[in-house]
N, C-alpha and C positions, 0 to 999 in steps of 0.2 A: 098598365100596357109598355111592355119595355121600351128601353131609347138607349143608346148609344152614354154613359155614363165617362166613363176616362182608359187607357192603355193602360196596364200594367202588365207585368213578368213573371213567369210565375215561380222570385220569388217574393214579390211584392204579397200575389193570393197569398202564396202559405202565409207569411209578415205577420196581414194584418187579420189571414183570419184566424191564427193562435193567438193573436189582440184581442182580437176577439171575446173571443170563449176564456180569457181573459188573462192567458197567461203575460207573466211582468218580466221572467226569465226564464234563461235555457241555457242550460251547463255544457260543457262545451269547448276538442278540441281542434282547430286550423287544418286546412290539408282538402287534399283533390274532392274541387266540386265543392263549396261550400264557400267560395269571398261572394258571392254575385245575394245570397243569404245572409250576408252580414251585414249589408247594405240595408239588404234592404229591413232584418230588423235593425238597425240607426237608427232608416226615419221613420222605423214604426215605432217607435222608445220603447220599443223588448232588451230589456238591458243586459249583456251578454259572461260569464262569470266565465273564463275559458282553465282548464287543467292544465297539467303536466302530463294527465293518461288517459285511455277512452275508459278506464277501469271507477277511476273518479270518479268524471263529467257522470256517465250511465248511472251509482251511485249516489249521488248528488241527487237527482231525479230521481227518481227507489225513492231514499227516504225524503223526502218531500209530497210525493205519492203518499203514504202511507201513514206520514204522520199528517198532515189537510185529509183527507182522504179526495181532493182535487189534482188532475194530473201534473205531472211534472215533465218537464220538455228535458234532450237533449239530443245533439247535432255534434253526431263523425262523420268524418270521410271514408273513401272505400276502404278493403279488402281490409288491414289486419290490424284496421283501424274500427274495423263493423267488426272484427271481431271479440275482439280486448273490452267493446262495449256490451257485448250479451253480458258477463257475466253481473254485470247489474236490470239486464234486459231480467237471468235471472231467478234475480232473488228476489221482485216483484213476479215473475211470475206464479214460483214457490210462496209470498203471503198474497196473492189476489193484490197486488197493489194500482194504484191505474199513471201508467207514463207511457209516452212514445217518444223511439227513437228514429227521430232524424239520417238518416245518412248518407252520401254526401256520391255519386256516382260519374267517367268519365263521360263527356261527350258519343255513345253509338252504344253502353250499357246493353246487354241484353241482345248485342247484334253475334256477337260469339267467334267472335273474331278478333277476339286477342288483345282487343283495348286497355288500356296502362288499369291493372286493377280488380281484369274484370273476371270476377265469380259468381256462384249462384245469392246473391243476399239472404233474397228473402227466400229458400228456403235455409238456412240455416239460420236465421230467426226465430223460419214458423212451427216449428213444433215448441215456443215455449212462450208468446205469441199468440194472443184471443184472435190481431187482422193482421196481416202481412200481405203487403203488396208493391207494388214498383208501377212509379206513376210515368205510363210511355205513356198517352196526349196530354197534348197544354191545359184541350180544355175539362178531364174530369181528374183536375188534379182538387177541387170546389170540394168540390164530391167527395174524394178518398178521403181528406183533409177532416170535413164532417164526420167522414161512418168510422171513418176511425178512432176521434175524440169519442164521440157516440159508444161507440161498445165498450173502451177503456172502461170506460163508467159504468155499465148499467151492467144488473143483471151480478153475481160476480167480480167487483174490478179484476184490470191484470194489463200486461203492457201490452202493442200496438209500434207496431213499425212501416214503416216505406221509404225506399230508395224513391229519389230524388233525381234521374241525372242532369247535369248540366247545364242541355240542350234545355231540360220542359224548368232550369232555373230562368235564363238568359233568353227565353219562345214570351214575345208578347202574346196577351191577347185583348182585345175590344170588353170588357166586359158589359156583359149590358145587367150584369140580376142588382133588384134591387135589395126583394127580399136579401136578408136580415139572419142569421143564424140563431137560433135561441139556444140563452146559455144553456150550459152543460148542466145548474142548478135544477133547471128548471125538468128541462126532461129526466133529470133523476128527482125530482121533484113527484112530476106525474106522472112515471115508473108508479110508484108507492103507492097513488093514492090509487091507479089501472090496479093495484096486488089482485088474479085473480083467488086467492084461496079463504078469507074473509068471509066467508061461508058461518053464519053462527049455528050448524049444526059440525061445523068440523071445530067451529071453537071451547063447546060443546061438548065435541068425543077427547079432546086434547084434555079437560076438565077433570074430564071421567074418565083418563087412566090417571091420570094423578092423583083426583083420590082414592082411587083404587091402593095402587102401589101401594107395598111401605116401605121402601125404601129410594125417593128417584133421588136423581140428580141432574144438574143442569151442567154441562158443555160449551161453555163461551169460547168461543172464536171467532176470527176478523171481525168476519161479516156483521158480528154486535157491533162493532164502532162506525163501518164502516157505512152504518141502516143506520148509526146516532140509537144504536139504541142500549145506550145506560146505564140509564132512571127506566125505565121500561122493562131492561134481566129485573136489577132490585127490587122493584116491587111486584115481578113472579117470585123472585126468592121467598120474599119482609110472607108473601099473601098468600105461599104453600108452605114454610117455613125449609127449606130447599137450597141444602148449599152449592154454591159456587162453586166450581172448575175451570182453572185454564191453560191451553195446554200450553207450551210450555215455549216461549220464541212466540206467540200469534200474534197481534194487538192485543194492545190493555184496552181494557170499559171498565176498572170499577174506580174511580177518583179517589176516594176515600177510605181507608181505613173502615171493614166492613164486616162483623161477626162468622156473618151469613161467608162469605169469603176465604176457601183453606189453599187458596197458592195455588200451583201451579202441577198442570203435568206429565210425566215424558220424559220429563231432567236425570240427568245422569245418576245426582242422588239420588233421585229413587225421592217414593210419594208414602203418604203414611193407606190405609188400606177398608179405599173408599168407592171405587170402580166394581170388583172384582166383591162388591157386598150386594152393594144396589142392585135396585127392579125394574124398576124407569130407569133410560140412559136417554137426557137429552141430549139432542145435538142443536145447534143453536149455529146458524153460519155457521161449524165451523170443517173440520175434513174428518175424514176414515182416512189413518194410518198409524203406523209405527209409535206415536206419543200414548193412545189410546188402546190397544196393539187391537186394530184393527179391529176392534170392538166378535173383538173372536173367544173364549172362552184356553187361555186360566181368565184373560184380561177380564172375562165380564161373566158373568150367569149366564149358563147355559137355557135356560126363563126368562131370560135378561129383558127388554122391552126395548124397544127401538122409537123416540119419534125425532125427525127430523123439521126442523123449521131450517129458511132458507129463501131469498129473492130469486136461486139460477138457474131452475131447473138442475141441472147435470148436478149438483151434486146434489140433489134430494134421494136420490139412489144412492150414490157412485161408494164404491169401497163396498157396503150390507147393503141387503136391500131393509126396508121401514116397515115397522106395523103401522102408524098414522106420517103423513110425509105432507108438509102444509108449503105451500111454495108461496109465499112474502114474503117483504121487505122487516126482518124480520123485528125492531122496533114498534109496527101496530099490532105483530100478530103478540108481541109476546104481553103488551100492555089489554090486548082484549085476553087471551088467559090467566094474567089474572087479575082483572074485571069483574070475571065471571067463576073464577076462587073465591075469590072475598064477598059476594054473591052470597058464596052458601057456605060462609064464614069456616071452611075446615081448619085445625087444629093438630092430626093428630101423630106427626111429622115427627109434633116435635122433638118425642124420643130420639128419634134419629140421627134429624140433625144435630140433640147436645152432646152423645154418642162422636158423630163424628168431628164431631169439632174438639174432642176433647183427647179427639187419635191427632189430629191435626197438633195440638200443640206437643204432644207427643213427642209425635217424631220432630218437629220442631227444640225441642227443650233441648239436643245435644252439638243444633250450629246456634244460638240465637244464647244461651245460657250459660255458656261454658264459654267461655278464654279458649284459645288450644293450642295443643302444648309443644311450643314454639318456642326457641329464644330471640331469636329475630324477629318483623313485624312477618305476616301476613294476610291476603288478600281477606279476613275476616277483621286484621282490622278500621284496613284505607275503607270498607266499605260502614262498620258499626258508625265511624270517622264521620261519613262525608251522610248515615240517614239526617241528620238536624238541618241539614241547607239545603234539601231537595224540601223545598215551600209547595206550595199551589201556582206558582209564576212556574216556577225553573222547568224548564224540557228537561230530560235526563237521557242519556243514549248508555248503553251499558253495548260492546265492544268485545268480545273474547272468550274462550269459554269455559278457562278456571275459575275467572274472577263473570265472568257470569255469571257461573253457579253458587259462586257466597252471594256475589248479586240478589238473587233467584230467592236462593233459603232465606237470608236473613231481611230485605225486603218484603216478602213477603205477607202483610198483615194487609197490603193495596196494592194495585195495580194498574196507574191510571193509563191514561192513554195520550200524555204526555210525554208516558217515557217509551223511549224506543230501544224495544231491538236488533238483529240482525234481519228474522223472523223464522220465517220456516227449513228456511233453505240453510240457515247452520253456518251462514258463512260466516268465515270473518274479513279482518279493512275491510271491511266500509264505514267505521267511524269515523273518521276524521271529515269527510268527504259528505260524510249523514250531517255533521254537526255544523259543516259552510249551511247546505240545508235549511236545518235550521235557525237560526241563524238567517237568511234571508225570510221566515217562515213565520217566522217570531219576534222578531226586530226592538221588543222591547224589552225581553226575557233574558234571564242568564242563559245561557247553555249553559251545560256541564259530559262535559265522557270522561266518564269509565272507559281504562283499557288496557286491555291485555298489552307488552310490549314486544309479541309475536305479531300480532292483526294489527297495532302501529305502524309497523315497518314497511304494508301492504299498500300505503298512498302517501309516506312523510312528506316527498319533496313538496305536496303536492297545502304545507303550510305555508312556503311561500307564496302559493293564489290563495288560503285567506285573508295573509297580511295585509298582499296586493290589492285586492277586491274592500278593506274596509270590511272582515268576517267576524270581532270575536269571538273565542268561544274560550271556556277554561276544560281542560286536557289531563285528569289526570291516572298516570298510565302507571302500572299494576307491573313494577320489573321486575324478573326473575330468571334474563336468562331461557323462556326456556320456552315453549310450544306445553305451557302450565301441563294443562288439562290434559295429553299427552306424555309426560315423562312420570310424573302424577302413576297413573296408572302402568305407565310398564314398571316401574320402581313396586308398586302393590305386589303386580306379576311374576316379577326376574328378581329385583333388588336391581343394585347399584347398577349393575355391569349388564342392564338390561335395560338402562337408560339409551336409548339408541334413533341416534341422530334427530335429537327433540332440545339438544340444549344446544346454544351460539355465546360466541361471545358476549363479552362486557358493550353497552352500546350507553354512551353518558349521553340520555335523550334531549335533557337543560339543555345542553350543547348546543347541539343537532337543532331544538327552537331555536336559540341563536347564532346559529350560523344561516339559516336564514329569515331570519328577522326578528321574529315572533321572540317573547320572552319565557324566558327556562329558569325555572327549579327544580333545586333537589334536593331530597326530605327526609330525615333519616327514624324522626322523632312523632308519631303518626300526630300528635297533638298540636304540631302547627300546622295539621293540615287544613283544617274548619278555617283558619285565618287565611292564609295565602287562597286559596278559593274563594274568598271572598274578595281580597285584594282584586283579583285578579275576573271579576266580578265587573268587579270599576274596572276594568282600561278597553282601552281603543283599540290593543294590535289583541291575538289571542297567545294566549299560555300552557305551557305543557309544563307541570310538575310530577314529573321524576323517581318518583319512590321506590330505592332497592326493596324483594320480597321471598321469601322463603319458595320452597313447591312443595304448594300442602293446595288441594285442591282439597274439600267438603265433602270426596268421597274414602281422602287420607283417617276423616274425624270417626269417631269407634261409638 
């Protein structure tokens, strides 16, 4: 039976719904249409983290969603603010990360009369969102919020958007509904339990394909992380003696060093010959794109079989047709197939696995086992120095092309979920707000950001936001005064004179950090790096460590 409970305005309904779905903070930049929502968040006990630009706010929500697998929420004002925020939305779209962008709008938005900052915000967001709507009636607000959150977290996760005009935020609504929303976690758990494709015949067919293959390989994408499939992935790998690779920039799912994990594929610095020789490619929660050569010759064999496991129906035939498509949560499917293989005692792939391991060892040796021929510091030295600091408690973020390539080569014996990269978009500049989001997600863990100087400059002003909101982290900046990965490529192809529009002047990031209220340190001796980072971990203020390096990428090492 329904009866009148209370009188709320739209902003209150929005804030209370978000709170009920577990949202404890929202990244934002103030402006048109947001004031009522801010007041409602304050009443609901939702923390507001305000930034200096909308990109940073959106990157925070994106990074939080990709780190935790739960919804990140960002609120910005209308017009160009909405356009700015779409950079973070695009990142979530590429990577399959759950986030909600709330955009304000003037009263009368959608009338076509030219109200302040009026343009079709929904149409602009729609191509990179799973769900995008404008709320035109206060009575639709609760339904659209719940629908947006459900869609963001279901199937392959992704970004969603709501434009909410000012009159909706301010309109009062007689609240009759007593029934609470189901928490998002219970909705996702229900979807997994109802996974339709775990028919024993399908599991048997998957096991048969693996048994009959001579050289199987598992390509584990972000879907493994989002389904909680880290342990089942390695159970299958061990049961079938199958090597595992991850497309570069996908979410990590190798929590500890494991001999069956053979690094990332699709990196600019290359990879050993693995996909090319495999006769069965098992794509688990992974996209078919340039990183896997579109699963077409010459990157894969003409006669290679393709098995795909995904909880999103639209992903099962994305890019190429599959010989076997399993619609299921990856964690459940991997477990079932591993059990089937264990019961049959399969050992025939040991030779292939050992051969693949040796190929990977030889490939990495030129970076891991010898120092680059440079008289000054390089990314190699930085990554080597921070490796001992990356404990199981450390939340590690990598932002930048050149330094990112070094990290993926040198640290590639594992790739845990507590590490975060740009994602499949390959964007740079998200790292500083990402570190702020990491501090919010894991308040008791040390947070380390490894960034290139070009990438760090994108959102540099938000160091002040991190200081103001008491979100400490340590940022190590590989400062080569260039877009290093581009400059290195230009030099190798065209010589020094061909390094065009890829270098800039000296920036003392340590001095800038001090000016913005953070701690700044400059290091010229890499032996000082570890102790300086550890000192920063114990600080209540963000620390920026500026490390001058030469322009050298992994592709320069022959």
